Each structure stands twice: as C-alpha cells, then as structure tokens.
C-alpha positions in Angstrom: 0.0 0.1 -0.3 1.3 3.3 -0.8 1.7 6.3 1.6 -1.2 8.4 0.0 -3.5 5.0 0.0 -3.0 4.8 3.7 -3.1 8.4 4.1 -6.8 8.3 2.6 -7.4 5.0 4.6 -6.9 6.9 7.3 -8.6 9.8 6.4 -11.8 8.2 5.6 -11.3 6.2 8.9 -11.8 9.2 11.3 -14.8 10.8 8.9 -17.0 7.1 9.5 -15.9 7.2 13.4 -16.9 11.2 13.3 -20.0 9.9 11.5 -20.6 7.3 14.2 -20.4 9.5 17.2 -22.1 12.2 16.0 -25.1 9.1 15.5 -24.9 8.2 18.6 -24.6 11.5 20.3 -27.7 12.4 19.1 -29.4 9.1 20.0 -28.2 9.3 23.5 -29.2 13.2 23.9 -32.6 12.0 22.8 -32.9 9.3 25.4 -31.8 11.1 28.1 -33.0 14.7 27.4 -36.3 14.1 28.2 -35.4 13.8 32.0 -35.5 17.8 31.6 -38.7 18.4 29.8 -41.2 16.3 31.7 -43.2 18.8 33.2 -43.0 21.2 29.8 -44.2 18.1 27.9 -47.0 17.5 30.4 -48.5 21.1 30.0 -48.1 20.9 26.2 -50.2 17.7 26.3 -52.2 18.2 29.2 -51.6 15.3 30.9 -50.0 14.3 34.5 -46.6 13.3 34.8 -47.2 9.5 34.9 -48.8 9.3 31.5 -46.2 11.6 30.1 -43.3 9.0 31.5 -44.8 6.4 28.9 -42.9 8.8 26.5 -39.6 7.5 28.4 -41.1 4.1 28.3 -42.2 3.6 25.2 -39.0 4.1 23.8 -36.8 1.6 26.2 -39.3 -1.2 25.7 -39.4 -0.9 21.9 -35.5 -0.4 21.1 -35.4 -3.9 24.3 -37.5 -5.9 22.4 -36.8 -4.8 18.8 -32.9 -4.7 19.1 -31.7 -8.3 19.0 -34.4 -8.9 15.9 -32.9 -5.9 13.8 -29.8 -6.9 14.5 -30.2 -10.1 13.0 -31.8 -8.3 10.2 -28.4 -6.0 10.3 -26.2 -8.8 9.6 -28.7 -10.3 6.3 -28.1 -7.1 4.5 -26.0 -4.2 3.8 -25.3 -2.0 6.8 -24.2 1.1 5.3 -27.9 1.2 4.2 -29.6 -0.1 7.2 -28.0 2.3 9.6 -28.7 5.1 7.0 -32.2 4.6 6.8 -32.2 4.1 10.7 -30.4 7.8 10.7 -33.4 9.4 8.5 -36.3 7.7 10.6 -34.6 8.8 13.8 -34.4 12.5 12.1 -38.4 12.5 11.1 -39.2 10.7 14.7 -38.4 13.9 16.2 -39.6 16.5 13.9 -43.1 14.0 14.2 -42.5 14.3 18.0 -41.9 18.0 17.7 -45.6 18.4 15.8 -47.4 15.7 17.2 -51.3 17.0 17.9 -51.8 14.4 20.8 -49.7 12.2 23.3 -50.8 9.1 21.6 -49.2 10.1 18.5 -45.8 11.2 20.5 -46.0 7.7 22.3 -46.3 6.2 18.8 -43.1 8.0 17.3 -41.4 7.3 20.3 -41.8 3.8 19.7 -40.7 4.4 16.0 -37.6 6.5 17.5 -37.1 3.2 19.7 -36.9 0.8 16.7 -34.8 3.3 14.8 -31.8 3.2 17.5 -32.0 -0.6 18.1 -30.8 -0.4 14.5 -28.2 2.8 15.3 -26.3 1.6 17.9 -25.1 -1.8 17.4 -25.1 -1.2 13.8 -22.4 1.5 14.4 -20.3 -0.8 16.4 -20.6 -3.6 14.0 -19.4 -1.4 10.9 -15.9 -0.6 12.6 -15.3 -4.2 13.5 -15.7 -4.7 9.4 -13.8 -1.8 8.5 -11.3 -0.9 10.8 -8.2 -2.6 11.1 -8.3 -5.8 14.0 -5.6 -3.7 16.2 -7.6 -0.5 16.4 -11.3 -1.9 17.4 -10.7 -0.7 21.1 -9.5 2.7 20.4 -12.4 3.3 17.6 -14.9 1.4 19.6 -13.8 3.7 22.4 -14.1 7.1 20.6 -17.5 6.4 19.0 -19.0 5.2 22.6 -17.6 8.9 23.9 -20.0 10.4 21.6 -23.0 8.5 23.1 -21.6 9.9 27.0 -21.6 13.2 25.6 -25.3 12.9 24.5 -26.2 11.5 27.9 -24.1 14.0 29.9 -25.2 16.8 27.8 -28.8 16.0 26.7 -30.3 16.7 29.5 -28.3 20.0 30.0 -28.8 21.4 26.4 -32.6 20.2 26.5 -33.2 22.2 29.4 -31.5 25.4 28.1 -33.0 25.0 24.6 -36.6 24.5 26.0 -36.1 27.8 28.5 -35.0 29.8 25.8 -37.1 28.7 22.4 -39.7 26.0 23.7 -39.9 22.1 24.2 -39.8 21.7 20.8 -36.1 22.9 19.9 -34.3 19.9 21.5 -35.8 17.6 19.5 -35.5 19.8 16.2 -31.7 19.7 17.2 -31.0 15.9 17.7 -33.3 15.8 14.2 -30.6 18.1 12.6 -28.1 16.4 14.1 -29.3 12.8 12.6 -29.7 14.4 9.0 -25.9 15.9 9.1 -25.1 12.5 9.8 -27.0 10.8 7.3 -25.8 13.2 4.7 -22.0 13.3 5.4 -22.4 9.5 5.8 -23.4 8.9 2.5 -21.4 11.1 0.7 -18.4 9.6 2.8 -19.1 6.1 4.4 -17.2 3.2 2.4 -19.7 1.7 0.0 -18.1 -1.7 0.1 -19.6 -4.3 2.5 -19.1 -7.9 3.1 -21.5 -9.7 1.7 -23.6 -11.8 3.4 -26.0 -14.9 2.7 -28.3 -16.1 4.7 -27.0 -19.9 4.9 -23.5 -17.6 6.6 -25.7 -16.3 9.5 -26.6 -19.0 11.8 -29.9 -16.9 13.1 -29.5 -17.3 17.0 -27.4 -20.4 16.7 -25.0 -18.6 18.8 -26.9 -19.0 21.8 -24.9 -22.4 21.8 -21.8 -20.9 21.3 -19.9 -20.6 24.8 -17.0 -18.1 23.6 -19.6 -15.8 22.7 -22.3 -16.3 25.7 -20.0 -16.1 28.2 -18.9 -12.4 27.5 -22.4 -11.6 26.5 -24.2 -12.1 30.1 -20.5 -11.2 31.9 -21.1 -7.6 29.9 -24.8 -7.3 30.9 -24.4 -8.2 34.6 -21.3 -6.2 35.4 -22.5 -3.5 32.7 -25.8 -3.4 34.0 -25.3 -3.2 37.7 -22.7 -0.9 37.1 -24.8 1.7 35.9 -27.7 0.5 37.6 -26.0 1.8 40.9 -25.0 5.0 38.9 -28.5 6.0 38.7 -29.0 5.3 42.7 -25.5 7.4 43.7 -27.3 10.6 43.8 -29.6 9.4 46.4 -27.2 7.8 48.5 -25.0 11.3 48.2 -28.2 13.4 49.4 -28.7 11.3 52.3 -24.7 10.9 53.0 -23.6 14.6 52.9 -27.5 16.3 53.2 -27.1 17.8 49.2 -29.6 19.4 47.7 -30.5 18.7 44.0 -28.5 21.1 42.4 -25.1 20.0 44.5 -26.2 16.5 44.1 -26.6 16.9 40.1 -23.1 18.7 40.1 -21.5 16.0 41.9 -22.3 13.0 39.6 -20.7 14.8 36.7 -17.5 13.2 38.4 -19.2 10.3 36.7 -19.6 11.5 33.5 -15.9 13.0 33.4 -14.6 9.5 33.9 -17.0 7.8 31.5 -15.1 10.3 29.3 -11.6 9.1 30.4 -12.4 5.4 30.1 -13.7 5.7 26.6 -10.6 7.1 25.8 -8.4 5.1 27.8 -9.7 1.9 26.4 -7.3 1.4 23.2 -4.3 2.0 25.4 -5.1 -0.2 28.5 -5.8 -2.9 25.4 -2.0 -2.1 24.5 -0.7 -2.4 27.7 -2.2 -5.6 28.5 -1.7 -6.8 25.5 -5.2 -8.5 25.0 -9.3 -7.2 25.7 -9.9 -10.0 27.6 -6.9 -9.3 30.2 -7.9 -5.5 30.0 -11.6 -6.6 31.5 -10.3 -7.8 34.5 -9.0 -4.7 35.2 -12.0 -2.8 34.5 -14.1 -5.2 36.4 -11.9 -5.1 39.3 -11.9 -1.4 39.1 -15.4 -1.2 39.0 -15.9 -3.6 41.9 -13.7 -1.4 43.5 -15.4 1.8 43.2 -18.5 1.0 43.7 -17.8 -0.8 47.0 -15.8 1.9 48.4 -18.4 4.6 47.5 -21.2 2.6 49.2 -19.4 1.2 52.1 -16.9 3.1 53.2 -17.1 6.6 55.2 -15.8 8.7 52.8 -15.2 12.6 52.6 -17.3 14.1 49.8 -14.2 14.3 47.7 -13.6 10.8 48.1 -16.7 10.0 46.9 -16.0 12.0 43.8 -13.0 10.2 43.2 -14.3 7.0 43.8 -17.2 8.1 41.2 -14.8 9.5 38.5 -13.0 6.0 39.0 -16.5 4.0 38.7 -16.9 6.0 35.0 -13.3 4.9 34.1 -14.2 1.4 34.5 -17.8 1.5 32.6 -16.2 4.1 30.0 -13.0 1.7 29.4 -14.9 -2.1 30.2 -17.6 -1.1 27.5 -16.0 -0.9 24.2 -13.3 -3.3 25.3 -16.4 -6.1 25.3 -18.0 -4.8 22.3 -14.9 -5.7 20.6 -14.8 -9.0 22.3 -18.0 -9.7 21.5 -17.7 -8.6 17.7 -14.5 -10.2 16.9 -16.0 -13.6 18.2 -19.6 -13.4 16.5 -18.5 -13.5 12.8 -21.3 -12.8 10.4 -23.5 -12.7 13.6 -22.0 -9.6 15.1 -25.5 -7.4 14.4 -27.4 -9.9 16.2 -24.7 -10.5 19.2 -24.1 -6.9 19.8 -28.2 -6.2 19.9 -28.4 -8.8 22.6 -25.9 -7.4 24.4 -27.8 -4.2 24.0 -31.3 -5.8 25.5 -29.6 -7.8 28.3 -27.9 -4.5 29.5 -31.2 -3.0 29.8 -33.3 -5.8 31.0 -30.3 -6.1 34.4 -30.8 -2.2 34.7 -34.5 -2.8 34.8 -34.2 -5.7 37.0 -32.3 -4.8 39.8 -33.0 -0.9 40.0 -36.6 -1.4 41.5 -34.7 -4.1 44.4 -31.9 -1.3 45.4 -33.8 1.5 45.4 -36.5 -0.3 47.4 -33.1 -0.9 50.0 -31.8 2.3 49.8 -35.4 4.0 50.5 -35.4 2.2 53.5 -31.6 3.3 54.3 -29.9 0.5 54.4 -27.0 1.5 51.8 -25.3 -2.0 52.8 -28.3 -3.8 51.1 -28.5 -2.4 48.3 -24.8 -2.9 47.7 -25.6 -6.4 48.1 -27.8 -6.2 45.5 -25.6 -5.0 42.8 -22.7 -7.2 44.4 -24.9 -10.2 42.5 -24.7 -8.4 39.4 -21.1 -7.4 39.1 -19.7 -10.2 40.7 -21.0 -13.1 38.4 -20.1 -10.7 35.9 -16.4 -10.0 36.9 -16.4 -14.0 37.6 -17.0 -14.7 34.3 -15.0 -12.2 32.9 -12.0 -14.2 34.7 -13.2 -17.4 33.2 -13.9 -16.4 29.8 -10.0 -14.6 29.8 -8.7 -17.9 31.7 -10.4 -20.1 28.6 -9.4 -18.0 26.1 -5.6 -18.3 27.0 -6.5 -22.0 27.3 -7.6 -21.8 23.5 -4.4 -20.0 22.3 -2.0 -22.1 23.9 -3.9 -25.2 22.6 -3.5 -23.4 18.9 0.0 -23.5 19.6 
C-alpha cells in the first residue's frame, strides 16, 4: 500500500468514526434529554407526569424488544444502507414528535424512534469491526462510545436550555438536524463496500450455543448493567450521606461523566498495555467493583466519594468498548445480532436491579442495596475471569 493510500484510508476511517460518534450522540441525547423536559411536555399535552413518562418507557421498551431482531436483520443486508435508513427515520421521528397533535401520537412516534435507535447503536459498532483494522478496534469503539457519553451527559442540559430559550420543540428539532447531518455526511463518505452475507452464512440465534460468545455477553450485561444501575441511585446516596440539595447532587454526579470520558479514551491504551481485551476487562471489572464498593460502604469525605465516582465511570467507560470488541470479534457474521442482544441484556439487568436496590436504599440500608449490586457485578466479574482463562487455554492449544 502506498503512503497516499494509507493517508486516504486513515482519513476515511476518521470520517467514519466522526459520523458514527455524531449518530450515537444524537441517540444518547434524545434518550436522556426528556429528564429535563417532563414538566413542559406535561403542560403541552395537558396530562400528568405518570402518563408523560410513557414517552420514556415506550422508547426503552421498543429498543429492548426490537434490538436482537433488527440486529439479526443487519447481518443479512447492507449495514451501511440500514444505518442510513435508521438515521433518516430517527430524524423524521424527532420532527414528528415536535409537531405531534396528541400524547398518543407522540408515544407512537417514540416507539418508532426506539426501533431506529435499536438499529443505529449495534450497527455502528458492527461497522467498526468490519472497516477498522483489528488492532484498532478498542480505540475506535471507545471513540464512538465517547459520542454516546457526551450525549448522555449533555442531553439534559442542552434540552433544559433550549426549552427555556426556544420552547420544548427545539431539542427534538436539534437532534433531528444532527441525524440529517450524519445521514448526509455518511451517505457521501461512508465506505460503500460491504462484506456480502448470505442467509446460510449467518446462524440466526444458533450462536446462543457458542460459549465463547455467551460468556462475555452475559458478563458484560451483568457487570455493566449493575454498574449503571448503581450509578442511577448514586445521587440518592450522596443526598442521604452528605445532605446535598438537588443542584449540588447534579453537579457531584458529573464526576461519573468525566470518568466515562476518560475510560472511553483510555480503552485502546489499556488494551495495548495488557496485550488483549480479555486481560483488560479483568482490570476494568476489578476497578468497577472496588470503586462502587468503596463509594457505598466506606465513610468517605465528599471529595473521596467523587473520586470513586470518577473511577467508577472510567471502569465502565473502558470496559464497554473492550467488551464490545470481544463480542464483535467472536461472533463472526452474526455480530449485528450479538451486539444488539448485548444492548437488550444490559437494559433487562437495569430494569431488574433498580426496583430492588431502590427499595433497599429507601429504607436507609445502603449496605443491602450494595449487596444487590454485588450479585450482578460479582457473577459478571467471575465470568470475565473465566472467559479470559478459557481464551488463554485455547490460544495455548492452538500453538
């Protein structure tokens, strides 16, 4: 390969990662921005907060149910084309919600948006595994997940400001505009070549019998799901322990977002240091367990708690792209279905753990809530360690 071809390839790769980062940013921001808009939406649709919350629940439910099916579909058709269709659909969905005449129509559109996002996220990571060289997978996935991190962190703030200045429709229209920009740049620059996949080359859901895939899949769902669940309740722990008001709690938990960003950017470096994703995941899950346990169980000053939140975010920020890299590498032609199922499993764990842990926390027993989290991350860490040892044994036999 000539130097000009290498430079062109790197430029094309950077453009692809920029498009994918912008795409998942819009998805993350759209999902989390409603937390700052529930009251204006309740007023607009003349309903109460319970009914308006269906705008969140309907989206999450559609995403969780449809992701494995749509992921399987992405393994059978052109991923590039499917991603572009999903981006355009997500843009149309945002405009539709902004001008929805009734809450029922808005909820139906949110379901449509959940279906589009169920394509965008796993397909983005599947594309990385097909286009980016194997040795740069962890770094590339970390860079794209940084877009999601920014979306989750900045979405509520952007929505709050735009709603105050321009009205509740503005955040939806902005996210639609972002998806249209991603669509236009992606259509013009995204690599058109696609590895042709015929139906007999994919296995549908037969990969469920492959332990080298299901081990890391279950492990990621458990430690990542419980790690996110614990974070969602961390604000209440801070409020109870340090008597913080809502504003100070909000500022404090940004330490987690900072850690996520650090972890996303460090995933590739950790992989190079440890020489494999499997070893890197042992480090990430160990840091996760230590930081969550210290945050919940030790009598730390506020600064110490914030350091734990930062380390906690860094563990998840590095662990997620590393685990996604492992799943994409091992699932072959079925990577779309596997990565989508990983997203669904993560959401299922969160929906299962939060009610139990929040009930424990409400009764003032932080230790019991931590025990609930420990079950998930403990099993996930054990599976991660077992998987690393199994892969090491397999490598030795191949030699």
